[in-house]
C-alpha positions in Angstrom: -74.6 -83.6 -63.1 -75.8 -87.1 -62.3 -79.4 -86.1 -62.5 -79.0 -84.8 -66.0 -77.3 -88.1 -67.1 -80.2 -90.1 -65.6 -82.8 -87.8 -67.4 -81.1 -88.3 -70.7 -80.8 -92.1 -70.1 -84.5 -92.3 -69.3 -85.4 -90.2 -72.4 -83.4 -92.6 -74.7 -84.5 -95.7 -72.7 -81.0 -96.6 -71.8 -80.5 -99.1 -69.0 -77.5 -99.1 -66.7 -77.0 -100.7 -63.3 -73.8 -101.2 -61.3 -73.5 -104.7 -59.7 -72.2 -105.4 -56.3 -68.6 -104.4 -55.4 -66.1 -107.2 -54.8 -63.4 -107.2 -52.1 -61.2 -104.8 -54.1 -64.1 -102.4 -54.7 -64.5 -103.3 -58.4 -67.9 -103.9 -60.0 -69.5 -104.8 -63.3 -71.9 -102.5 -65.0 -74.9 -104.1 -66.8 -76.1 -101.7 -69.6 -77.9 -101.3 -72.9 -75.8 -102.0 -76.0 -77.0 -99.4 -78.5 -75.5 -96.7 -80.7 -77.7 -93.7 -81.4 -77.2 -91.6 -84.6 -78.2 -88.0 -84.0 -78.4 -85.3 -86.6 -76.6 -81.9 -86.3 -79.8 -80.5 -84.8 -79.8 -83.2 -82.1 -82.8 -85.1 -83.7 -82.6 -88.9 -83.4 -82.0 -90.4 -86.9 -81.4 -94.0 -86.1 -80.6 -96.6 -83.5 -78.3 -99.6 -83.9 -78.2 -102.7 -81.8 -75.4 -105.2 -81.5 -76.8 -107.2 -84.4 -75.6 -104.7 -86.9 -72.3 -105.3 -88.7 -69.8 -102.5 -89.2 -70.7 -102.5 -92.9 -74.4 -102.2 -92.2 -73.8 -99.4 -89.8 -71.5 -97.6 -92.2 -74.1 -97.9 -95.0 -76.8 -96.5 -92.8 -74.8 -93.6 -91.6 -73.7 -92.7 -95.1 -77.4 -92.9 -96.3 -78.5 -90.6 -93.5 -75.7 -88.2 -94.3 -76.7 -88.1 -98.0 -80.4 -87.6 -97.3 -80.3 -85.4 -94.2 -82.6 -82.4 -94.2 -82.7 -80.0 -91.2 -86.0 -79.8 -89.3 
């Protein structure tokens, strides 16, 4: 449900806002640009912004996979 999506977005501090519709009914959505890495237990392990390269992101994910310990 939409209420659940809003609650999760608020918990992760995600921003999203639909802009005004044009004559065709189309609109642009302004939103956060983040990737969240969650562990198998759902715990937040890391967060990546748009400044990370694919290689940096890969190294980080691999490091988290190698060092992961369940809560």
